[in-house]
C-alpha positions as CSV (number, residue, x, y, z in Angstrom):
1,M,-39.5,-58.1,-84.9
2,A,-38.6,-61.4,-82.9
3,L,-42.2,-61.8,-81.7
4,A,-43.4,-61.8,-85.3
5,R,-40.9,-64.4,-86.3
6,R,-41.6,-66.5,-83.4
7,T,-45.4,-66.5,-83.7
8,A,-44.9,-67.4,-87.4
9,L,-42.6,-70.4,-86.5
10,G,-45.4,-71.5,-84.0
11,I,-48.1,-71.7,-86.6
12,L,-46.1,-73.7,-88.8
13,G,-45.1,-76.0,-86.0
14,A,-48.7,-77.4,-85.7
15,G,-48.2,-78.8,-89.0
16,L,-44.8,-80.1,-88.3
17,F,-46.4,-82.6,-86.1
18,G,-49.4,-83.6,-87.9
19,G,-51.6,-81.8,-85.5
20,A,-50.0,-83.3,-82.1
21,L,-50.2,-81.0,-79.1
22,L,-46.8,-80.0,-78.9
23,G,-44.8,-77.1,-76.8
24,R,-43.2,-74.4,-78.5
25,G,-40.6,-71.6,-77.2
26,R,-41.8,-67.9,-76.6
27,P,-39.6,-65.3,-77.1
28,G,-37.5,-64.1,-74.3
29,A,-36.9,-60.7,-72.6
30,E,-33.8,-60.4,-74.4
31,P,-33.1,-60.2,-78.4
32,G,-32.5,-63.8,-79.7
33,L,-33.6,-65.7,-76.5
34,V,-36.4,-68.2,-76.6
35,T,-37.5,-69.4,-73.3
36,M,-39.2,-72.9,-72.5
37,E,-40.4,-74.9,-69.4
38,F,-41.3,-78.2,-68.7
39,D,-41.1,-81.1,-66.1
40,A,-40.5,-84.7,-66.3
41,A,-43.3,-86.4,-64.5
42,P,-45.8,-89.1,-64.3
43,H,-48.8,-88.8,-66.3
44,R,-51.6,-91.3,-67.9
45,V,-51.7,-91.7,-71.6
46,S,-54.6,-92.7,-74.2
47,L,-52.9,-95.3,-76.0
48,L,-54.7,-98.2,-78.4
49,G,-57.6,-98.1,-76.0
50,R,-56.0,-98.1,-73.0
51,E,-55.3,-95.3,-70.3
52,V,-51.3,-96.2,-70.0
53,P,-49.3,-94.9,-66.9
54,M,-45.8,-93.3,-68.5
55,W,-43.2,-90.8,-67.6
56,L,-43.4,-87.8,-69.8
57,Y,-41.9,-84.2,-70.6
58,G,-44.3,-81.5,-70.3
59,G,-47.2,-84.0,-70.3
60,R,-46.9,-84.6,-73.9
61,F,-46.0,-88.0,-75.7
62,P,-43.7,-87.3,-77.3
63,G,-42.1,-84.2,-75.5
64,P,-42.6,-80.7,-76.4
65,A,-41.0,-79.5,-79.7
66,I,-37.9,-77.2,-79.1
67,E,-37.8,-74.8,-82.0
68,L,-34.7,-72.3,-82.5
69,A,-33.1,-70.5,-85.6
70,E,-29.2,-70.5,-85.8
71,G,-27.8,-68.1,-83.4
72,E,-30.9,-68.0,-81.0
73,T,-30.2,-69.0,-77.5
74,L,-32.4,-71.5,-75.5
75,R,-33.0,-71.1,-71.9
76,L,-35.0,-74.1,-70.5
77,A,-36.1,-74.2,-67.0
78,F,-36.5,-78.1,-66.4
79,G,-37.9,-79.8,-63.4
80,N,-37.8,-83.3,-61.9
81,R,-40.9,-84.5,-60.7
82,L,-40.0,-88.5,-61.1
83,P,-39.0,-90.8,-58.2
84,H,-35.3,-90.7,-59.0
85,P,-32.7,-88.7,-60.8
86,T,-32.8,-87.6,-64.2
87,N,-31.1,-84.8,-66.7
88,L,-31.2,-84.1,-70.3
89,H,-28.7,-84.7,-73.2
90,F,-29.3,-82.7,-76.3
91,H,-28.5,-85.5,-78.7
92,G,-26.3,-84.6,-81.8
93,M,-26.1,-80.8,-81.3
94,H,-22.6,-79.2,-81.6
95,I,-22.8,-77.3,-78.4
96,P,-20.7,-77.2,-75.0
97,P,-20.4,-80.5,-73.1
98,T,-19.9,-78.5,-70.1
99,G,-21.8,-76.0,-67.7
100,S,-25.4,-75.7,-68.4
101,A,-25.3,-76.8,-72.0
102,D,-25.1,-80.8,-73.2
103,N,-23.6,-81.4,-69.5
104,I,-24.7,-85.1,-69.0
105,Y,-23.0,-85.1,-65.6
106,I,-25.6,-83.0,-64.4
107,Q,-27.9,-85.0,-62.3
108,I,-31.1,-83.5,-61.1
109,P,-32.6,-85.3,-57.9
110,P,-36.3,-85.6,-57.5
111,G,-38.1,-82.6,-56.8
112,E,-35.3,-80.4,-57.7
113,R,-35.2,-78.0,-61.0
114,F,-32.2,-77.1,-63.5
115,T,-31.9,-74.3,-66.1
116,Y,-30.5,-75.1,-69.4
117,E,-29.0,-72.6,-71.3
118,F,-27.3,-73.1,-74.8
119,T,-26.8,-71.2,-78.4
120,A,-27.6,-72.9,-81.9
121,G,-24.4,-71.5,-83.5
122,P,-23.9,-71.0,-87.4
123,G,-24.1,-74.3,-89.5
124,T,-26.4,-75.9,-86.9
125,A,-29.5,-76.2,-88.6
126,G,-31.1,-79.5,-88.6
127,T,-33.4,-82.0,-86.6
128,Y,-32.4,-83.3,-83.8
129,W,-33.7,-84.8,-80.2
130,Y,-33.5,-84.7,-76.4
131,H,-33.7,-87.5,-73.8
132,P,-32.5,-88.2,-70.3
133,H,-28.9,-89.5,-70.0
134,C,-28.3,-90.4,-66.1
135,H,-26.5,-93.5,-66.6
136,E,-27.9,-96.7,-65.5
137,L,-31.7,-95.0,-65.6
138,V,-31.3,-94.2,-69.5
139,A,-33.1,-97.3,-71.1
140,R,-36.1,-97.6,-68.8
141,Q,-36.8,-93.7,-68.9
142,M,-36.7,-93.5,-72.3
143,W,-38.6,-96.6,-72.7
144,Y,-41.5,-95.4,-70.2
145,G,-42.1,-92.1,-72.5
146,L,-38.9,-89.8,-72.3
147,S,-37.9,-88.2,-75.5
148,G,-38.8,-85.1,-77.5
149,P,-37.7,-83.4,-80.8
150,I,-35.5,-80.5,-81.3
151,L,-35.6,-78.3,-84.5
152,V,-33.2,-75.8,-85.7
153,R,-33.9,-73.5,-88.8
154,G,-31.1,-71.8,-91.0
155,P,-30.6,-70.1,-94.2
156,L,-31.0,-73.1,-96.2
157,D,-34.7,-73.9,-95.3
158,A,-35.6,-70.6,-97.1
159,M,-34.6,-72.1,-100.2
160,P,-37.7,-72.1,-102.7
161,E,-37.9,-76.0,-103.0
162,L,-37.8,-76.8,-99.2
163,A,-39.7,-73.6,-98.4
164,A,-42.6,-74.7,-100.4
165,A,-42.7,-78.4,-99.3
166,D,-45.2,-79.7,-96.4
167,D,-42.3,-79.6,-93.4
168,R,-43.5,-82.7,-90.8
169,L,-41.5,-84.2,-87.9
170,L,-41.7,-87.9,-87.6
171,V,-40.7,-88.8,-83.9
172,L,-40.9,-92.7,-84.3
173,R,-40.8,-95.5,-81.3
174,D,-41.9,-98.8,-80.7
175,I,-43.8,-100.0,-77.6
176,A,-45.4,-102.9,-75.9
177,F,-48.1,-103.5,-73.5
178,E,-49.0,-105.8,-70.6
179,G,-52.5,-105.3,-69.7
180,E,-53.0,-101.6,-69.1
181,R,-49.4,-100.7,-68.5
182,L,-46.1,-100.6,-70.7
183,A,-44.4,-103.9,-71.0
184,G,-41.7,-104.7,-68.2
185,Y,-38.2,-105.5,-68.6
186,T,-36.9,-109.1,-68.5
187,V,-33.3,-110.6,-68.3
188,N,-33.4,-110.8,-72.2
189,D,-34.2,-107.2,-72.9
190,W,-31.2,-106.2,-70.9
191,H,-29.0,-108.6,-73.4
192,K,-30.6,-107.7,-76.7
193,G,-32.2,-104.3,-76.1
194,K,-36.1,-103.3,-75.3
195,E,-38.4,-103.5,-78.2
196,G,-42.1,-103.6,-78.9
197,D,-44.4,-104.8,-81.4
198,Y,-46.4,-101.6,-81.9
199,L,-44.7,-98.7,-84.0
200,L,-46.0,-95.1,-83.4
201,V,-45.8,-91.8,-85.3
202,N,-45.6,-88.9,-82.9
203,G,-47.4,-90.9,-80.3
204,A,-50.1,-92.1,-82.7
205,Y,-50.9,-95.7,-83.9
206,Q,-51.2,-95.7,-88.0
207,P,-52.1,-91.9,-88.3
208,E,-53.6,-90.4,-91.9
209,W,-52.1,-87.3,-92.8
210,R,-53.8,-84.9,-95.4
211,M,-51.0,-83.2,-96.8
212,R,-50.9,-79.4,-98.1
213,A,-48.3,-79.7,-100.8
214,G,-46.8,-81.2,-103.9
215,S,-44.2,-82.4,-102.0
216,A,-43.5,-83.7,-98.1
217,R,-40.4,-82.9,-96.3
218,L,-40.3,-85.7,-93.6
219,R,-38.1,-85.4,-90.7
220,L,-37.6,-88.8,-89.2
221,I,-35.9,-89.2,-85.6
222,N,-35.8,-92.8,-84.3
223,V,-36.0,-92.4,-80.6
224,A,-36.4,-96.3,-80.0
225,N,-34.5,-98.0,-77.5
226,A,-33.3,-100.9,-79.8
227,R,-35.5,-101.3,-82.9
228,H,-33.8,-100.5,-86.1
229,L,-36.1,-99.0,-88.7
230,R,-35.9,-100.0,-92.5
231,L,-38.6,-97.4,-94.0
232,A,-39.9,-97.3,-97.5
233,L,-42.9,-96.1,-99.5
234,S,-45.8,-98.1,-100.4
235,D,-45.9,-97.6,-104.0
236,R,-41.8,-98.1,-104.3
237,R,-41.5,-94.3,-105.2
238,P,-38.0,-93.3,-104.5
239,L,-37.0,-91.4,-101.2
240,F,-35.0,-88.3,-101.8
241,L,-32.4,-87.9,-98.9
242,I,-31.6,-84.5,-97.9
243,A,-30.1,-84.5,-94.7
244,L,-28.8,-87.5,-92.2
245,D,-28.1,-86.7,-88.1
246,G,-29.7,-83.5,-88.5
247,Q,-27.0,-82.0,-90.8
248,F,-27.9,-81.3,-94.8
249,L,-26.1,-83.3,-97.5
250,E,-24.3,-81.7,-100.5
251,R,-27.4,-82.6,-102.8
252,P,-30.4,-84.7,-102.5
253,V,-29.8,-88.5,-102.9
254,D,-32.2,-91.0,-104.5
255,L,-33.0,-94.2,-102.4
256,E,-35.3,-96.9,-102.4
257,E,-35.2,-97.4,-98.7
258,I,-33.3,-96.1,-95.5
259,L,-32.0,-97.7,-92.4
260,L,-32.5,-95.9,-89.4
261,A,-30.4,-97.2,-86.3
262,P,-31.7,-96.1,-82.8
263,A,-30.7,-92.2,-82.2
264,Q,-30.7,-91.7,-86.0
265,R,-32.2,-88.8,-87.9
266,A,-32.9,-88.6,-91.7
267,E,-34.8,-86.0,-93.8
268,I,-36.4,-86.9,-96.8
269,L,-38.3,-85.2,-99.7
270,V,-41.5,-87.4,-101.2
271,P,-43.1,-86.0,-104.1
272,F,-46.8,-86.3,-105.0
273,E,-47.8,-87.1,-108.4
274,D,-51.3,-88.5,-108.7
275,G,-52.9,-87.6,-105.7
276,R,-53.3,-91.2,-104.4
277,P,-52.4,-92.1,-100.7
278,I,-49.0,-93.2,-99.9
279,E,-48.1,-95.1,-97.1
280,L,-44.7,-95.2,-95.2
281,L,-43.9,-98.6,-94.5
282,A,-41.3,-100.3,-91.8
283,R,-39.9,-103.5,-93.3
284,H,-38.5,-106.5,-91.5
285,Y,-35.1,-106.1,-90.6
286,N,-32.9,-108.5,-88.8
287,R,-30.5,-106.8,-86.7
288,G,-29.0,-110.3,-85.3
289,A,-31.3,-110.3,-82.3
290,P,-34.8,-111.7,-81.9
291,T,-37.0,-108.7,-82.9
292,P,-40.9,-108.8,-82.1
293,R,-42.8,-108.5,-85.6
294,L,-44.6,-105.3,-85.6
295,R,-48.3,-105.5,-85.7
296,N,-48.6,-102.4,-87.8
297,R,-49.6,-102.7,-91.6
298,F,-47.9,-99.2,-92.1
299,L,-46.8,-96.5,-89.9
300,L,-48.3,-93.6,-91.7
301,R,-51.0,-92.8,-94.5
302,M,-50.4,-89.5,-96.4
303,L,-53.1,-87.9,-98.6
304,P,-52.0,-85.6,-101.1
305,P,-54.0,-82.8,-102.5
306,P,-56.0,-83.6,-105.5
307,G,-54.6,-82.7,-108.9
308,T,-51.2,-82.1,-107.2
309,R,-48.0,-81.7,-109.1
310,P,-44.7,-82.2,-107.5
311,L,-42.4,-79.6,-106.5
312,P,-38.9,-79.5,-108.1
313,L,-35.9,-81.0,-106.0
314,P,-33.0,-78.7,-105.0
315,D,-29.7,-78.8,-107.1
316,R,-27.3,-78.1,-104.3
317,L,-27.5,-78.0,-100.6
318,A,-25.1,-77.6,-98.1
319,E,-21.1,-77.0,-98.7
320,I,-19.3,-80.1,-96.9
321,P,-15.6,-79.4,-96.1
322,K,-13.5,-83.0,-97.3
323,L,-11.3,-83.6,-94.2
324,D,-7.9,-84.9,-95.2
325,P,-7.1,-87.7,-93.4
326,T,-3.0,-87.2,-93.6
327,R,-3.9,-84.6,-91.3
328,A,-4.9,-87.0,-88.5
329,R,-1.9,-87.2,-86.5
330,V,-3.7,-89.2,-83.4
331,Q,-5.4,-92.8,-84.6
332,R,-7.5,-94.6,-82.2
333,R,-9.0,-98.0,-82.3
334,F,-12.5,-99.1,-80.7
335,D,-13.5,-102.6,-80.5
336,L,-17.1,-103.1,-79.7
337,S,-18.6,-106.5,-77.9
338,M,-21.6,-107.1,-75.5
339,F,-21.7,-104.6,-72.8
340,L,-17.9,-103.5,-73.7
341,I,-15.6,-101.1,-75.7
342,N,-12.2,-102.0,-75.7
343,G,-12.7,-104.9,-73.4
344,R,-13.7,-102.6,-70.7
345,R,-17.2,-101.7,-69.1
346,Y,-17.9,-98.0,-68.7
347,R,-16.5,-96.7,-65.1
348,Y,-17.9,-93.3,-64.0
349,G,-15.2,-90.6,-63.7
350,R,-12.4,-92.6,-66.0
351,A,-11.4,-91.0,-68.9
352,D,-10.8,-93.8,-71.7
353,V,-9.4,-91.1,-74.3
354,R,-7.6,-88.0,-73.7
355,A,-7.6,-85.7,-76.7
356,R,-6.5,-81.9,-77.6
357,L,-9.0,-79.6,-78.8
358,G,-8.4,-78.4,-82.6
359,E,-6.8,-81.8,-83.5
360,L,-8.3,-84.0,-86.2
361,E,-8.4,-87.7,-85.2
362,L,-8.9,-90.9,-87.2
363,W,-11.0,-93.4,-85.2
364,R,-11.3,-97.0,-86.3
365,V,-14.5,-99.0,-84.8
366,R,-15.1,-102.6,-85.2
367,N,-18.1,-104.3,-84.3
368,F,-16.9,-107.9,-82.7
369,G,-20.4,-108.7,-81.3
370,T,-23.2,-110.7,-82.9
371,M,-25.7,-108.1,-83.4
372,D,-25.7,-104.9,-84.8
373,H,-24.6,-101.7,-82.7
374,P,-25.2,-97.8,-83.5
375,F,-22.0,-96.1,-82.3
376,H,-22.7,-92.5,-81.0
377,L,-20.2,-89.5,-80.1
378,H,-21.3,-86.7,-78.1
379,T,-20.6,-83.0,-79.1
380,W,-18.3,-83.4,-82.3
381,P,-20.0,-84.6,-85.6
382,F,-17.4,-86.7,-87.7
383,Q,-17.3,-87.9,-91.1
384,I,-17.3,-91.5,-92.6
385,R,-14.1,-92.0,-94.2
386,R,-14.7,-95.8,-95.2
387,H,-16.9,-98.7,-94.0
388,N,-15.5,-102.0,-94.6
389,R,-12.6,-100.4,-96.4
390,R,-15.0,-98.8,-99.0
391,P,-15.7,-94.9,-99.2
392,P,-19.1,-93.7,-98.3
393,A,-21.5,-92.9,-101.4
394,F,-21.8,-89.3,-100.3
395,R,-20.1,-87.0,-98.1
396,A,-22.1,-86.4,-94.9
397,W,-21.7,-85.2,-91.0
398,R,-22.6,-87.8,-88.8
399,D,-23.2,-88.3,-85.2
400,T,-24.1,-92.2,-85.0
401,V,-23.0,-94.7,-87.2
402,H,-24.4,-98.2,-87.7
403,L,-22.3,-101.3,-87.8
404,R,-23.3,-104.7,-88.2
405,P,-21.3,-107.8,-86.9
406,G,-18.1,-107.8,-88.3
407,D,-18.1,-104.1,-89.8
408,E,-15.3,-101.9,-89.1
409,V,-15.8,-98.0,-90.0
410,E,-13.2,-95.1,-90.2
411,L,-14.3,-92.0,-88.8
412,L,-12.6,-88.5,-89.1
413,V,-13.4,-86.6,-86.0
414,P,-12.5,-83.0,-85.7
415,L,-12.5,-82.1,-82.0
416,R,-13.1,-78.4,-82.7
417,D,-14.8,-75.5,-80.5
418,F,-15.6,-76.9,-77.4
419,P,-13.3,-78.5,-74.7
420,G,-14.7,-80.9,-72.1
421,R,-15.6,-84.4,-70.9
422,T,-18.5,-86.4,-72.4
423,L,-19.3,-89.8,-73.8
424,F,-19.2,-92.2,-76.9
425,H,-21.4,-95.3,-76.6
426,C,-23.5,-98.0,-78.1
427,H,-27.0,-96.3,-78.8
428,I,-28.9,-99.3,-77.6
429,A,-30.0,-97.8,-74.6
430,E,-30.1,-100.9,-72.4
431,H,-26.3,-101.7,-73.9
432,G,-24.9,-98.3,-72.6
433,D,-26.8,-98.6,-69.4
434,R,-24.8,-102.0,-69.0
435,G,-21.4,-100.4,-69.6
436,M,-20.9,-100.3,-73.4
437,M,-19.5,-96.6,-73.2
438,G,-16.8,-94.6,-72.8
439,T,-15.5,-91.3,-71.7
440,I,-13.5,-88.8,-73.8
441,E,-11.8,-85.8,-72.5
442,V,-10.7,-82.6,-74.8
443,T,-8.4,-80.0,-73.4
444,A,-6.9,-77.0,-74.7
445,N,-3.4,-78.0,-73.0
446,D,-2.5,-81.1,-71.1
447,A,-4.1,-80.2,-68.0
448,P,-6.7,-82.8,-67.0
449,L,-10.2,-81.7,-66.4
450,A,-11.9,-81.5,-63.0
451,P,-13.7,-85.0,-62.1
452,P,-17.2,-85.1,-62.3
453,P,-19.7,-84.7,-59.6
454,P,-20.1,-87.9,-57.5
455,P,-23.2,-90.2,-59.2
456,I,-26.4,-90.4,-57.5
457,C,-28.2,-92.9,-60.0
458,F,-29.4,-96.3,-59.2
459,A,-27.9,-99.2,-60.5
460,P,-29.8,-101.1,-63.2
461,G,-30.2,-104.7,-61.2
462,G,-32.8,-105.5,-58.7
463,D,-35.7,-103.5,-58.0
464,R,-34.2,-100.4,-57.0
465,M,-36.1,-98.8,-60.0
466,P,-39.6,-97.4,-58.8
467,R,-42.5,-99.2,-60.8
468,L,-44.8,-96.8,-62.5
469,P,-48.1,-96.0,-60.3
């Protein structure tokens, strides 16, 4: 039975990526177990007429898709064939930050292997992604190609309005070249964040997809280091938002465009009414820093079936509990400025926040910088109570919130299910590597956790990072 279901997922997965060659898990020897194996290693990739050296997961760009159903366990045998340490972070997933799950303190030396294992629990259905999180190496390893999508399915995916849609994953990132190589880093890149002038969809430039249904379900993942994506459709038809940061909304929300900061995800339904091609566009966005103008005329062209009719929208999606701010007995403030949170740079092993498991906390996050900063919390999803003193237009679970200069957000953070030590940080990758990050330690009692292992990563300055071949 498990084999039959997994085979069906595999067939669907080929369509999810628009024909890209992506890996899939296979049933393990135990019921409910999915096994995968891949390495991070140097490879050459054909991009825009160039043979470009990159670092890839499983030799693929983007990396192999991890597909699970709620209740299934992933066992991933991961090897490091890079010339420096690396690891994996399963971004947005509500899984333990300890052991062999989403433990960013695991650091895998060159030539070594590690087996990650975790279970996708009830209510975790959604779109996530994975990337390296070895501090001070994150930005360059991501820029050189290391990221991949995660898809967790659940009961809501069987709704007729969603099951009948053409379900596609879109891994979005920018890129830049210097001759036959990826563009290297400059001093300014570390200040503003590394950006490129081409935008790719699943590793392809301006792909054209033949769609298979009257509506498309587009799962958008912004894996860029720093580029913010202001997305809209070429004929200005509405986007029907159904999920943010991997989690379903209560009902579809009608939007003209959507802004995805780095690390954010969104799922949208696009109805096809006339059979004419539709293009997904990235409009200009000013994030408070000089941004290379994209060379793309569009990101993606969709060709609907002739004579198609749009599918109905779902009336209801998830049930999202309303968190009561009066139950937040602990309130905290986080001030963001260039490379600093609350005036301090990240220090490995220091606990910046000590909290108790099961508590609901109220966090006030303020951007005192001159450019946008996306604020990300590992392990524990939160709800936005107010943004600049205004309640959000709709309730949603989030793991990354976008702040413009001067913005203040109030976050309700339920520290549920898992104790452990992990991170909160700016998800402009270069800013996190430069110290715009802190550690949260959540315990079931007042006893501190054991200290993390000694770091073995390299410093971001100078030439200690090996160059690509």
